[in-house]
ZAVO-184572 format. One record per atom (N, C-alpha, C): x, y, z; residue in three letters. Coordinates in steps of 0.1 Angstrom, whole numbers, padded with zeros to 4 digits, always signed. Layout:
<nodes>
XYZALA...
</nodes>
This chain:
<nodes>
+0840+0381-0533MET+0851+0372-0530MET+0846+0359-0524MET+0833+0356-0527SER+0827+0344-0520SER+0834+0331-0525SER+0841+0331-0536ASP+0848+0319-0541ASP+0863+0320-0537ASP+0867+0329-0528ALA+0881+0330-0524ALA+0883+0330-0509ALA+0876+0321-0502LEU+0877+0321-0488LEU+0890+0314-0484LEU+0901+0319-0489ASP+0914+0313-0486ASP+0923+0325-0484ASP+0928+0326-0472ALA+0936+0338-0468ALA+0951+0336-0472ALA+0955+0326-0479THR+0969+0324-0483THR+0974+0336-0490THR+0985+0341-0487PRO+0996+0335-0479PRO+0996+0336-0464PRO+0985+0342-0459TYR+0985+0345-0444TYR+0980+0332-0437TYR+0986+0330-0425ASP+0982+0318-0418ASP+0977+0322-0404ASP+0975+0335-0401ALA+0969+0339-0388ALA+0966+0354-0389ALA+0956+0357-0380LEU+0952+0371-0378LEU+0955+0375-0364LEU+0961+0386-0362LEU+0964+0391-0348LEU+0956+0403-0345LEU+0947+0403-0335LEU+0940+0414-0330LEU+0949+0422-0320LEU+0953+0434-0324LEU+0963+0442-0316LEU+0956+0454-0310LEU+0957+0455-0297SER+0949+0465-0290SER+0957+0472-0280SER+0951+0481-0273PHE+0958+0490-0263PHE+0960+0482-0249PHE+0950+0475-0245GLY+0950+0468-0232GLY+0944+0477-0221GLY+0941+0471-0210GLY+0936+0478-0199GLY+0936+0470-0186GLY+0935+0477-0175PRO+0935+0469-0162PRO+0923+0461-0160PRO+0924+0450-0152GLU+0912+0442-0150GLU+0910+0440-0135GLU+0915+0450-0127GLY+0912+0450-0113GLY+0920+0461-0106GLY+0916+0465-0094PRO+0923+0477-0088PRO+0938+0476-0087PRO+0943+0464-0084ASP+0957+0462-0083ASP+0965+0464-0096ASP+0957+0463-0107ASP+0964+0464-0120ASP+0965+0479-0125ASP+0958+0488-0119VAL+0957+0502-0124VAL+0970+0509-0125VAL+0977+0510-0114VAL+0990+0517-0114VAL+1000+0510-0123VAL+1002+0497-0122PRO+1012+0490-0131PRO+1008+0492-0146PRO+0995+0492-0149PHE+0991+0494-0163PHE+0995+0508-0167PHE+0992+0518-0159LEU+0996+0532-0162LEU+1011+0534-0163LEU+1018+0527-0155GLU+1033+0527-0156GLU+1037+0522-0170GLU+1030+0511-0175ASN+1033+0507-0189ASN+1030+0517-0199ASN+1019+0524-0198VAL+1014+0534-0208VAL+1024+0545-0208VAL+1029+0549-0196THR+1037+0562-0195THR+1052+0559-0194THR+1056+0547-0196ARG+1070+0543-0194ARG+1080+0552-0202ARG+1090+0557-0195GLY+1100+0566-0200GLY+1097+0581-0199GLY+1085+0584-0193ARG+1082+0598-0191ARG+1085+0603-0177ARG+1089+0594-0168GLY+1092+0599-0154GLY+1081+0604-0146GLY+1069+0599-0148ILE+1057+0603-0141ILE+1057+0596-0127ILE+1056+0604-0116PRO+1056+0597-0102PRO+1044+0588-0100PRO+1046+0578-0091THR+1035+0569-0088THR+1023+0576-0083THR+1025+0586-0074GLU+1014+0594-0068GLU+1005+0600-0079GLU+1012+0606-0089ARG+1005+0612-0100ARG+0997+0601-0108ARG+1003+0589-0110LEU+0996+0579-0117LEU+0983+0574-0109LEU+0984+0574-0096LYS+0972+0571-0088LYS+0961+0581-0090LYS+0965+0594-0091GLU+0955+0604-0094GLU+0948+0602-0108GLU+0957+0599-0118VAL+0951+0596-0131VAL+0942+0584-0131VAL+0946+0574-0123GLY+0939+0562-0122GLY+0925+0562-0116GLY+0922+0574-0111GLN+0908+0575-0104GLN+0897+0572-0114GLN+0899+0575-0127HIS+0889+0571-0137HIS+0886+0557-0136HIS+0897+0549-0135TYR+0895+0534-0135TYR+0889+0529-0122TYR+0894+0536-0111PHE+0889+0532-0098PHE+0874+0534-0096PHE+0869+0544-0103LEU+0854+0546-0103LEU+0846+0534-0109LEU+0853+0526-0117PHE+0847+0514-0123PHE+0853+0501-0118PHE+0857+0502-0105GLY+0862+0490-0099GLY+0876+0486-0104GLY+0883+0496-0110GLY+0897+0493-0115GLY+0897+0485-0127GLY+0886+0483-0134VAL+0884+0475-0146VAL+0882+0483-0158VAL+0890+0482-0168SER+0887+0488-0181SER+0879+0479-0189SER+0869+0484-0196PRO+0860+0475-0204PRO+0867+0470-0217PRO+0879+0475-0220ILE+0884+0472-0233ILE+0888+0458-0235ILE+0893+0451-0225ASN+0896+0437-0227ASN+0884+0428-0229ASN+0873+0432-0222GLY+0861+0424-0224GLY+0855+0426-0238GLY+0856+0438-0243HIS+0852+0441-0256HIS+0861+0433-0267HIS+0873+0433-0264ASN+0882+0426-0273ASN+0879+0411-0273ASN+0876+0405-0261ARG+0872+0391-0261ARG+0860+0389-0269ARG+0850+0398-0268ALA+0838+0397-0276ALA+0840+0398-0291ALA+0849+0407-0295LEU+0853+0408-0309LEU+0860+0396-0314LEU+0869+0390-0306LEU+0875+0377-0309LEU+0865+0367-0312LEU+0855+0365-0303ASP+0845+0355-0305ASP+0837+0358-0318ASP+0834+0371-0321ALA+0826+0374-0333ALA+0834+0371-0345ALA+0847+0374-0345LEU+0856+0371-0357LEU+0857+0356-0359LEU+0859+0349-0349ARG+0860+0334-0350ARG+0847+0328-0355ARG+0836+0333-0350LYS+0823+0328-0354LYS+0821+0331-0369LYS+0824+0344-0373ASP+0822+0348-0387ASP+0831+0339-0396ASP+0843+0338-0393PHE+0852+0330-0401PHE+0848+0316-0403PHE+0843+0310-0392ALA+0839+0296-0392ALA+0827+0294-0401ALA+0817+0304-0399GLU+0805+0303-0407GLU+0807+0305-0422GLU+0817+0312-0426HIS+0820+0314-0440HIS+0831+0306-0445HIS+0836+0296-0438GLY+0846+0287-0443GLY+0860+0292-0444GLY+0863+0303-0436LEU+0876+0309-0437LEU+0884+0302-0425LEU+0894+0294-0429ASP+0902+0287-0419ASP+0914+0295-0415ASP+0912+0305-0406LEU+0923+0314-0402LEU+0922+0316-0387LEU+0932+0311-0380PRO+0932+0313-0365PRO+0933+0328-0362PRO+0927+0332-0351VAL+0927+0346-0346VAL+0934+0346-0332VAL+0944+0354-0331TYR+0951+0356-0318TYR+0949+0370-0313TYR+0953+0373-0301TRP+0951+0386-0295TRP+0963+0390-0286TRP+0968+0402-0289GLY+0979+0408-0281GLY+0977+0422-0278GLY+0982+0427-0267ASN+0980+0441-0263ASN+0993+0449-0262ASN+0992+0462-0263ARG+1003+0471-0262ARG+1008+0472-0247ARG+0998+0473-0238ASN+1001+0478-0224ASN+0997+0468-0213ASN+0990+0457-0216TRP+0986+0448-0206TRP+0984+0434-0212TRP+0983+0424-0203ALA+0981+0410-0207ALA+0968+0409-0215ALA+0968+0400-0225PRO+0980+0393-0231PRO+0989+0403-0239PRO+1002+0403-0234TYR+1011+0412-0241TYR+1015+0408-0255TYR+1018+0418-0263LEU+1020+0415-0277LEU+1032+0405-0279LEU+1043+0408-0272THR+1055+0399-0274THR+1052+0385-0270THR+1044+0383-0260ASP+1040+0369-0256ASP+1032+0362-0266ASP+1022+0370-0272THR+1014+0365-0282THR+1021+0361-0295THR+1030+0370-0299LEU+1038+0367-0311LEU+1047+0354-0308LEU+1053+0353-0296ARG+1061+0341-0293ARG+1052+0329-0294ARG+1040+0329-0289GLU+1030+0318-0290GLU+1027+0315-0305GLU+1026+0325-0313MET+1022+0323-0327MET+1034+0317-0335MET+1046+0321-0331VAL+1058+0314-0337VAL+1059+0300-0333VAL+1056+0297-0321ALA+1056+0283-0316ALA+1046+0275-0323ALA+1035+0281-0327ASP+1024+0274-0334ASP+1027+0273-0349ASP+1038+0278-0353GLY+1042+0277-0367GLY+1036+0287-0376GLY+1032+0298-0371ARG+1026+0309-0379ARG+1038+0317-0385ARG+1038+0319-0398ARG+1049+0326-0405ARG+1044+0338-0413ARG+1031+0339-0417ARG+1026+0351-0423ARG+1014+0356-0416ARG+1016+0368-0409ILE+1006+0372-0400ILE+1000+0386-0405ILE+0987+0386-0404LEU+0980+0399-0407LEU+0976+0405-0393LEU+0977+0418-0392VAL+0974+0425-0380VAL+0962+0434-0381VAL+0952+0432-0372LEU+0940+0441-0371LEU+0942+0450-0359LEU+0945+0463-0360ALA+0946+0472-0349ALA+0932+0478-0346ALA+0929+0479-0333THR+0916+0485-0329THR+0916+0500-0329THR+0921+0505-0341SER+0920+0519-0344SER+0918+0520-0359SER+0908+0528-0362ALA+0904+0528-0376ALA+0910+0539-0385ALA+0917+0548-0379TYR+0922+0560-0385TYR+0937+0562-0386TYR+0942+0571-0394ALA+0956+0574-0395ALA+0960+0583-0384ALA+0971+0580-0377SER+0977+0589-0367SER+0989+0581-0361SER+0997+0588-0354TYR+1009+0582-0347TYR+1004+0572-0337TYR+0995+0576-0328SER+0991+0567-0317SER+0981+0556-0322SER+0974+0559-0333GLY+0965+0549-0338GLY+0970+0540-0349GLY+0982+0542-0354CYS+0988+0533-0364CYS+1003+0531-0362CYS+1011+0542-0364ARG+1026+0539-0363ARG+1030+0534-0350ARG+1024+0539-0339GLN+1029+0534-0326GLN+1027+0519-0325GLN+1015+0514-0330TYR+1013+0499-0330TYR+1024+0492-0339TYR+1028+0499-0350ARG+1038+0493-0358ARG+1052+0493-0351ARG+1054+0503-0343GLU+1066+0504-0335GLU+1066+0493-0324GLU+1055+0490-0318ASN+1053+0479-0309ASN+1056+0466-0315ASN+1051+0464-0327LEU+1054+0452-0335LEU+1069+0450-0337LEU+1076+0461-0341ALA+1090+0461-0343ALA+1098+0457-0330ALA+1093+0463-0319ASP+1100+0460-0306ASP+1098+0445-0303ASP+1086+0440-0305SER+1084+0426-0302SER+1092+0417-0311SER+1093+0420-0324LEU+1101+0412-0333LEU+1116+0412-0329LEU+1120+0424-0324ALA+1134+0425-0320ALA+1136+0416-0308ALA+1127+0415-0299ALA+1128+0407-0287ALA+1128+0392-0291ALA+1120+0388-0301LEU+1120+0374-0305LEU+1133+0371-0312LEU+1138+0380-0320ALA+1151+0378-0327ALA+1162+0376-0317ALA+1162+0384-0306ALA+1172+0382-0295ALA+1171+0369-0289ALA+1160+0362-0289GLU+1158+0349-0284GLU+1162+0338-0294GLU+1165+0342-0306GLY+1169+0333-0316GLY+1158+0326-0323GLY+1146+0332-0322LEU+1134+0326-0329LEU+1133+0331-0343LEU+1127+0322-0351GLU+1125+0325-0365GLU+1113+0336-0366GLU+1116+0347-0372LEU+1106+0358-0372LEU+1096+0356-0383LEU+1083+0358-0380PRO+1073+0358-0390PRO+1073+0371-0398PRO+1067+0371-0410LYS+1065+0383-0418LYS+1051+0388-0414LYS+1051+0401-0411ILE+1038+0407-0406ILE+1034+0419-0415ILE+1021+0419-0418ASP+1014+0430-0425ASP+1003+0435-0417ASP+0999+0447-0419LYS+0988+0453-0412LYS+0976+0456-0421LYS+0964+0453-0417LEU+0952+0456-0425LEU+0951+0472-0427LEU+0946+0476-0438ARG+0945+0490-0440ARG+0935+0497-0431ARG+0935+0510-0430HIS+0925+0517-0422HIS+0911+0514-0427HIS+0902+0512-0418TYR+0889+0507-0422TYR+0878+0517-0418TYR+0881+0530-0416PHE+0872+0540-0412PHE+0860+0542-0421PHE+0862+0540-0434ASN+0851+0542-0444ASN+0846+0529-0450ASN+0849+0518-0443HIS+0843+0505-0448HIS+0828+0504-0443HIS+0819+0500-0451PRO+0805+0500-0447PRO+0802+0492-0435PRO+0810+0481-0432GLY+0808+0473-0421GLY+0812+0480-0408GLY+0820+0491-0409PHE+0823+0499-0397PHE+0813+0510-0396PHE+0809+0516-0407LEU+0800+0527-0408LEU+0785+0524-0404LEU+0780+0513-0409ASP+0766+0509-0408ASP+0762+0508-0393ASP+0770+0501-0384PRO+0765+0500-0370PRO+0765+0514-0364PRO+0774+0523-0368MET+0774+0537-0362MET+0762+0545-0367MET+0758+0543-0379ILE+0746+0550-0384ILE+0734+0545-0376ILE+0733+0532-0374ASP+0721+0527-0367ASP+0722+0532-0352ASP+0734+0534-0347GLY+0735+0539-0333GLY+0730+0553-0332GLY+0733+0561-0342VAL+0729+0575-0341VAL+0713+0576-0343VAL+0708+0568-0353LEU+0694+0568-0355LEU+0686+0563-0342LEU+0692+0553-0335GLN+0685+0548-0323GLN+0686+0559-0312GLN+0697+0566-0311SER+0698+0577-0301SER+0689+0589-0304SER+0687+0592-0317LEU+0678+0602-0320LEU+0663+0598-0317LEU+0660+0586-0320ALA+0647+0580-0316ALA+0644+0580-0302ALA+0655+0579-0293ASP+0653+0578-0279ASP+0652+0592-0272ASP+0654+0603-0280LEU+0652+0616-0275LEU+0637+0619-0273LEU+0633+0628-0264PRO+0619+0632-0263PRO+0615+0638-0277PRO+0603+0635-0280GLU+0598+0639-0294GLU+0599+0654-0296GLU+0597+0662-0286ASP+0596+0676-0288ASP+0610+0682-0290ASP+0621+0675-0288VAL+0634+0681-0291VAL+0641+0673-0302VAL+0635+0662-0306ARG+0642+0653-0315ARG+0646+0660-0328ARG+0637+0667-0335ALA+0639+0672-0348ALA+0650+0683-0348ALA+0652+0690-0337GLY+0662+0700-0336GLY+0675+0696-0330GLY+0677+0683-0328ALA+0689+0678-0321ALA+0701+0680-0331ALA+0712+0683-0325HIS+0725+0684-0332HIS+0732+0671-0329HIS+0742+0668-0338ILE+0750+0656-0336ILE+0764+0661-0333ILE+0770+0656-0322ALA+0784+0659-0319ALA+0792+0646-0321ALA+0799+0645-0333PHE+0808+0634-0336PHE+0821+0636-0328PHE+0824+0626-0319THR+0836+0628-0311THR+0847+0618-0314THR+0859+0622-0312THR+0871+0613-0313THR+0881+0618-0303THR+0892+0610-0302HIS+0902+0613-0292HIS+0910+0626-0297HIS+0911+0636-0288SER+0920+0647-0292SER+0935+0642-0292SER+0942+0648-0301ILE+0957+0646-0301ILE+0963+0659-0304ILE+0976+0660-0301PRO+0983+0673-0304PRO+0982+0677-0319PRO+0980+0689-0321THR+0978+0694-0335THR+0990+0690-0344THR+1002+0690-0338ALA+1014+0687-0346ALA+1013+0672-0350ALA+1008+0663-0341SER+1006+0649-0345SER+0996+0648-0356SER+0985+0655-0354ALA+0974+0654-0365ALA+0980+0659-0378ALA+0987+0669-0378ASP+0993+0675-0391ASP+1002+0665-0398ASP+1009+0656-0390THR+1018+0647-0396THR+1012+0633-0399THR+0999+0632-0397SER+0992+0620-0400SER+0990+0619-0415SER+0993+0629-0422GLY+0992+0630-0437GLY+0995+0644-0440GLY+1001+0647-0451PRO+1005+0661-0454PRO+0994+0671-0454PRO+0995+0682-0447VAL+0985+0692-0446VAL+0982+0697-0460VAL+0992+0697-0469GLU+0990+0702-0483GLU+0980+0693-0490GLU+0980+0680-0486THR+0971+0671-0493THR+0957+0670-0486THR+0958+0669-0472HIS+0946+0666-0464HIS+0940+0678-0457HIS+0946+0690-0457GLY+0941+0701-0450GLY+0945+0701-0435GLY+0942+0712-0428GLU+0946+0713-0414GLU+0941+0701-0406GLU+0950+0696-0398GLY+0947+0684-0390GLY+0951+0671-0398GLY+0956+0672-0410GLY+0961+0660-0417GLY+0950+0650-0420GLY+0955+0638-0423ALA+0945+0627-0426ALA+0937+0624-0414ALA+0942+0625-0402TYR+0934+0622-0390TYR+0921+0630-0390TYR+0921+0643-0391VAL+0909+0651-0391VAL+0901+0648-0404VAL+0908+0648-0415GLU+0900+0646-0428GLU+0892+0633-0428GLU+0898+0622-0423GLU+0891+0609-0423GLU+0879+0610-0413GLU+0881+0616-0402HIS+0869+0617-0393HIS+0858+0626-0399HIS+0862+0636-0405LEU+0852+0645-0412LEU+0844+0637-0422LEU+0851+0629-0430ASP+0845+0621-0440ASP+0835+0611-0434ASP+0839+0605-0423VAL+0830+0595-0416VAL+0817+0603-0411VAL+0820+0614-0405ALA+0809+0622-0399ALA+0799+0626-0410ALA+0804+0630-0422GLN+0795+0634-0433GLN+0787+0622-0438GLN+0794+0611-0439LEU+0787+0599-0444LEU+0775+0595-0434LEU+0778+0596-0421ILE+0768+0592-0412ILE+0756+0603-0412ILE+0760+0615-0412ALA+0750+0626-0413ALA+0741+0625-0425ALA+0747+0622-0437ASP+0740+0620-0449ASP+0730+0608-0448ASP+0735+0597-0442ALA+0726+0585-0441ALA+0715+0588-0431ALA+0717+0596-0421VAL+0706+0599-0411VAL+0696+0608-0418VAL+0701+0617-0426ARG+0691+0626-0434ARG+0683+0618-0443ARG+0689+0608-0450GLU+0682+0600-0460GLU+0671+0592-0453GLU+0674+0587-0441ARG+0664+0578-0434ARG+0654+0585-0426ARG+0657+0598-0422THR+0647+0605-0413THR+0641+0617-0420THR+0647+0621-0431GLY+0642+0633-0438GLY+0646+0646-0431GLY+0654+0645-0420ILE+0658+0657-0412ILE+0673+0659-0414ILE+0678+0671-0417ASP+0692+0674-0418ASP+0697+0679-0405ASP+0702+0671-0396HIS+0706+0674-0383HIS+0720+0681-0384HIS+0721+0693-0379PRO+0735+0700-0379PRO+0745+0691-0371PRO+0757+0692-0375TRP+0767+0684-0368TRP+0781+0691-0367TRP+0789+0686-0359ARG+0803+0691-0358ARG+0812+0680-0353ARG+0824+0679-0357LEU+0834+0670-0352LEU+0841+0677-0340LEU+0840+0670-0328VAL+0846+0676-0316VAL+0855+0665-0310VAL+0861+0669-0299TYR+0872+0661-0293TYR+0870+0658-0278TYR+0877+0648-0273GLN+0876+0644-0260GLN+0889+0638-0255GLN+0891+0636-0242SER+0901+0628-0236SER+0915+0634-0238SER+0916+0647-0238ARG+0929+0654-0239ARG+0937+0650-0226ARG+0950+0648-0228SER+0958+0644-0216SER+0972+0650-0216SER+0974+0660-0225GLY+0988+0665-0226GLY+0990+0678-0218GLY+1002+0683-0218ALA+1005+0695-0211ALA+0997+0707-0216ALA+0993+0716-0208PRO+0984+0727-0212PRO+0990+0736-0223PRO+1003+0737-0223HIS+1009+0747-0233HIS+1011+0741-0247HIS+1008+0728-0248ILE+1009+0722-0262ILE+0995+0722-0268ILE+0994+0727-0280PRO+0981+0728-0287PRO+0975+0714-0291PRO+0963+0711-0287TRP+0956+0699-0291TRP+0944+0703-0299TRP+0938+0693-0306LEU+0926+0695-0314LEU+0915+0699-0305LEU+0907+0708-0309GLU+0896+0714-0302GLU+0884+0716-0312GLU+0871+0718-0307PRO+0868+0720-0293PRO+0865+0707-0285PRO+0867+0708-0272ASP+0863+0697-0263ASP+0848+0695-0263ASP+0844+0683-0261ILE+0830+0679-0261ILE+0822+0687-0250ILE+0828+0689-0238CYS+0820+0696-0228CYS+0819+0711-0232CYS+0830+0717-0237ASP+0829+0731-0242ASP+0818+0732-0253ASP+0818+0722-0262HIS+0809+0722-0273HIS+0794+0722-0268HIS+0792+0713-0258LEU+0778+0713-0252LEU+0774+0726-0246LEU+0783+0733-0240GLU+0780+0746-0234GLU+0776+0756-0246GLU+0784+0755-0256THR+0782+0764-0268THR+0768+0762-0274THR+0765+0749-0276LEU+0752+0745-0282LEU+0740+0750-0273LEU+0742+0747-0260HIS+0731+0752-0251HIS+0729+0767-0251HIS+0741+0774-0252GLY+0740+0789-0252GLY+0733+0794-0265GLY+0734+0785-0276ALA+0728+0789-0288ALA+0713+0784-0289ALA+0708+0778-0279GLY+0694+0774-0279GLY+0692+0760-0285GLY+0702+0753-0287VAL+0700+0739-0293VAL+0692+0731-0283VAL+0682+0723-0287PRO+0673+0717-0277PRO+0678+0703-0272PRO+0687+0697-0280ALA+0692+0683-0276ALA+0704+0680-0285ALA+0712+0670-0280VAL+0724+0666-0287VAL+0726+0651-0286VAL+0730+0645-0297VAL+0735+0631-0297VAL+0750+0631-0298VAL+0756+0625-0289MET+0771+0623-0289MET+0774+0610-0296MET+0782+0611-0307ALA+0785+0599-0315ALA+0800+0596-0315ALA+0805+0587-0307PRO+0819+0585-0306PRO+0825+0577-0318PRO+0826+0583-0329ILE+0831+0577-0341ILE+0846+0573-0341ILE+0853+0579-0332GLY+0867+0576-0331GLY+0871+0564-0324GLY+0861+0557-0318PHE+0864+0545-0309PHE+0857+0533-0314PHE+0865+0522-0314VAL+0859+0509-0319VAL+0849+0504-0309VAL+0852+0505-0296SER+0843+0500-0286SER+0842+0509-0274SER+0833+0506-0265ASP+0830+0514-0253ASP+0841+0512-0243ASP+0853+0517-0245HIS+0863+0516-0235HIS+0863+0528-0226HIS+0874+0529-0217MET+0873+0539-0206MET+0870+0553-0211MET+0876+0557-0222GLU+0874+0571-0226GLU+0860+0574-0230GLU+0853+0564-0234VAL+0838+0565-0237VAL+0830+0565-0224VAL+0833+0556-0216LEU+0826+0555-0203LEU+0828+0567-0194LEU+0840+0572-0193TYR+0842+0583-0184TYR+0840+0596-0191TYR+0847+0599-0202ASP+0847+0612-0208ASP+0833+0616-0214ASP+0826+0606-0219LEU+0813+0609-0224LEU+0801+0605-0214LEU+0801+0592-0210ASP+0790+0588-0202ASP+0790+0594-0188ASP+0802+0598-0183THR+0803+0604-0170THR+0804+0619-0170THR+0816+0624-0176GLU+0818+0639-0176GLU+0809+0646-0185GLU+0807+0642-0197ALA+0799+0650-0206ALA+0784+0649-0202ALA+0780+0638-0198ARG+0766+0637-0193ARG+0764+0646-0181ARG+0774+0646-0172ALA+0772+0655-0160ALA+0771+0670-0165ALA+0780+0674-0175LYS+0779+0687-0180LYS+0765+0690-0186LYS+0760+0681-0194ALA+0747+0682-0200ALA+0736+0684-0189ALA+0738+0676-0178GLY+0728+0677-0167GLY+0728+0690-0160GLY+0740+0696-0159GLU+0741+0710-0153GLU+0734+0720-0162GLU+0735+0718-0175LEU+0729+0727-0184LEU+0714+0725-0187LEU+0710+0713-0182GLY+0696+0710-0185GLY+0694+0706-0200GLY+0704+0701-0206LEU+0704+0698-0221LEU+0702+0683-0223LEU+0692+0679-0229PRO+0690+0664-0232PRO+0701+0659-0241PRO+0708+0648-0237VAL+0718+0642-0245VAL+0716+0627-0246VAL+0720+0621-0257ARG+0721+0607-0258ARG+0735+0604-0264ARG+0740+0592-0260ARG+0753+0588-0265ARG+0750+0575-0274ARG+0754+0576-0287SER+0752+0565-0295SER+0762+0554-0293SER+0759+0542-0298ALA+0768+0530-0296ALA+0780+0530-0305ALA+0790+0524-0300THR+0802+0521-0308THR+0800+0508-0316THR+0809+0505-0324VAL+0808+0493-0333VAL+0809+0480-0325VAL+0819+0479-0316GLY+0821+0468-0308GLY+0822+0455-0316GLY+0814+0445-0312ASP+0815+0431-0318ASP+0803+0429-0328ASP+0798+0440-0333ASP+0787+0439-0343ASP+0791+0429-0354ASP+0782+0420-0358PRO+0785+0410-0368PRO+0789+0417-0382PRO+0784+0429-0384ARG+0788+0435-0397ARG+0802+0440-0397ARG+0807+0443-0385PHE+0821+0447-0384PHE+0830+0434-0385PHE+0826+0423-0379ALA+0833+0411-0381ALA+0834+0407-0396ALA+0823+0408-0403ALA+0822+0405-0417ALA+0831+0415-0425ALA+0832+0427-0421ALA+0841+0437-0427ALA+0856+0432-0426ALA+0859+0428-0414ILE+0873+0423-0412ILE+0876+0411-0421ILE+0866+0402-0422ARG+0868+0390-0431ARG+0871+0395-0445ARG+0863+0405-0450GLU+0864+0410-0463GLU+0878+0417-0465GLU+0883+0424-0455LEU+0896+0431-0456LEU+0907+0421-0456LEU+0906+0410-0449VAL+0916+0399-0449VAL+0917+0393-0463VAL+0905+0390-0469LEU+0905+0384-0482LEU+0910+0394-0493LEU+0907+0406-0491GLU+0911+0417-0500GLU+0927+0417-0500GLU+0932+0418-0488ARG+0947+0419-0487ARG+0954+0406-0492ARG+0948+0394-0489ALA+0953+0382-0494ALA+0953+0382-0510ALA+0943+0387-0516ALA+0942+0388-0530ALA+0953+0397-0536ALA+0955+0408-0529VAL+0966+0417-0534VAL+0979+0410-0533VAL+0982+0403-0522GLU+0995+0396-0520GLU+0997+0386-0531GLU+0986+0380-0536ASN+0986+0370-0546ASN+0986+0375-0560ASN+0986+0389-0561GLY+0987+0395-0574GLY+0974+0396-0582GLY+0963+0394-0575ARG+0950+0395-0581ARG+0944+0409-0581ARG+0937+0413-0591GLU+0930+0426-0591GLU+0918+0426-0582GLU+0917+0436-0573VAL+0906+0437-0564VAL+0901+0452-0564VAL+0888+0453-0561THR+0883+0466-0559THR+0880+0468-0545THR+0888+0476-0538PRO+0886+0478-0523PRO+0873+0484-0520PRO+0867+0479-0509CYS+0854+0484-0505CYS+0856+0496-0496CYS+0851+0508-0500ALA+0853+0520-0492ALA+0842+0530-0497ALA+0836+0537-0488LEU+0826+0547-0490LEU+0832+0561-0489LEU+0825+0571-0493GLY+0829+0585-0491GLY+0839+0590-0501GLY+0845+0602-0498ALA+0853+0609-0508ALA+0867+0605-0508ALA+0872+0597-0498LEU+0886+0595-0497LEU+0891+0582-0503LEU+0882+0573-0506GLY+0886+0560-0511GLY+0893+0551-0501GLY+0898+0540-0506ALA+0905+0530-0497ALA+0919+0536-0493ALA+0922+0533-0481SER+0935+0537-0476SER+0946+0528-0482SER+0959+0532-0480HIS+0970+0524-0485HIS+0971+0511-0477HIS+0976+0500-0484ASN+0979+0488-0477ASN+0992+0488-0470ASN+1001+0496-0475LEU+1015+0496-0469LEU+1018+0511-0465LEU+1020+0513-0452CYS+1023+0526-0448CYS+1036+0531-0454CYS+1036+0543-0460PRO+1048+0548-0467PRO+1059+0552-0457PRO+1071+0553-0462VAL+1082+0557-0454VAL+1079+0570-0447VAL+1082+0571-0434GLY+1080+0583-0426GLY+1066+0586-0423GLY+1057+0576-0425CYS+1043+0579-0422CYS+1040+0581-0407CYS+1032+0592-0404CYS+1028+0595-0390CYS+1040+0595-0380CYS+1051+0602-0383PRO+1063+0601-0374PRO+1061+0607-0361PRO+1068+0602-0351ALA+1069+0609-0338ALA+1082+0617-0338ALA+1084+0624-0327ARG+1096+0633-0326ARG+1109+0625-0328ARG+1110+0613-0321ALA+1121+0605-0322ALA+1117+0593-0331ALA+1123+0592-0342LEU+1119+0581-0352LEU+1125+0568-0347LEU+1115+0558-0346ARG+1119+0545-0341ARG+1115+0535-0352ARG+1122+0523-0352PRO+1118+0513-0362PRO+1103+0509-0361PRO+1097+0507-0372ALA+1083+0503-0372ALA+1081+0491-0382ALA+1074+0481-0378ALA+1072+0469-0387ALA+1060+0472-0396ALA+1057+0463-0405ALA+1045+0463-0413ALA+1043+0476-0421ALA+1054+0481-0426GLY+1053+0493-0435GLY+1065+0493-0445GLY+1065+0503-0453ALA+1075+0504-0464ALA+1089+0506-0458ALA+1089+0511-0446ASP+1102+0514-0439ASP+1105+0503-0429ASP+1099+0492-0429SER+1101+0481-0419SER+1115+0475-0420SER+1122+0473-0409PRO+1135+0466-0410PRO+1133+0451-0411PRO+1121+0447-0410TYR+1118+0432-0411TYR+1111+0429-0424TYR+1118+0424-0434ALA+1112+0421-0447ALA+1101+0411-0446ALA
</nodes>
């Protein structure tokens, strides 16, 4: 697409993320935003916020998003793609509604959205689309002209997302002591979600148990493991495991937990483990606390050597992948034939989320999909 560095009909890209506190005074208000409507007492939120207080009340996610913004703007400028990039969050400043209001004031009428979640699921896709619908409703109530919004497809199997993770696993393996390196296992980690939510991320009949959420992660894990074997000549055993469970104990969530998995591997005599957080775009709080703090502490108790591989973050290859996805979607909107870039067994994800995709218990309006109330 080197001759098509024109994103028409789109006139802006919106980086849409979760948000996080940027100081101790932000922690409880941030958690109130995250849990709004659930009736969780402030004292309980203070307990939950201890993870943030351990790091000075600062989540790294906003810093990583600023770095990704810089990387995207740099890549676009270097390749002659004249497309402004904005940033809005679900739960903290800059808030999504404020950013969309700014974009409307700037005359933006066709907006592409990049969510900082690569996989299909309610929390990783549809909830962002619901947030977009809520913000559009707020702008409509203010009498503003609403832009048309589309969302970039899931990018879990794009080489620009995969290659940095492959390099991260290779670096982590190389960093292990030589006497345990060859026997190391790889624990590919992602955020645990309720099994019911996983099953509705795509029909179980089509995707198997855990729906598209699990199938997509398994495909990524296999691609990375295959690449590691090709480059090292060693077939490292691996498993997809989960972290960051936060729900009620009686509700089934995806398992096994990373700490339980480390205990199992140690009991089986495995000499070392590389933890590869493939479910996370950047090193935000769940990576820093659940892996770098809790899981490392568990490994220390066991005397099990572990390394944690890098997330994609603001890697230039990821920024280039987003540019390619923008141009791909623009070409589709203009009626041109394109071959989507995707590796693995699953192929490219859909450009338009189908009706009822990744539903929650209470169905809410969601923008940027086939069931969007905003044409």
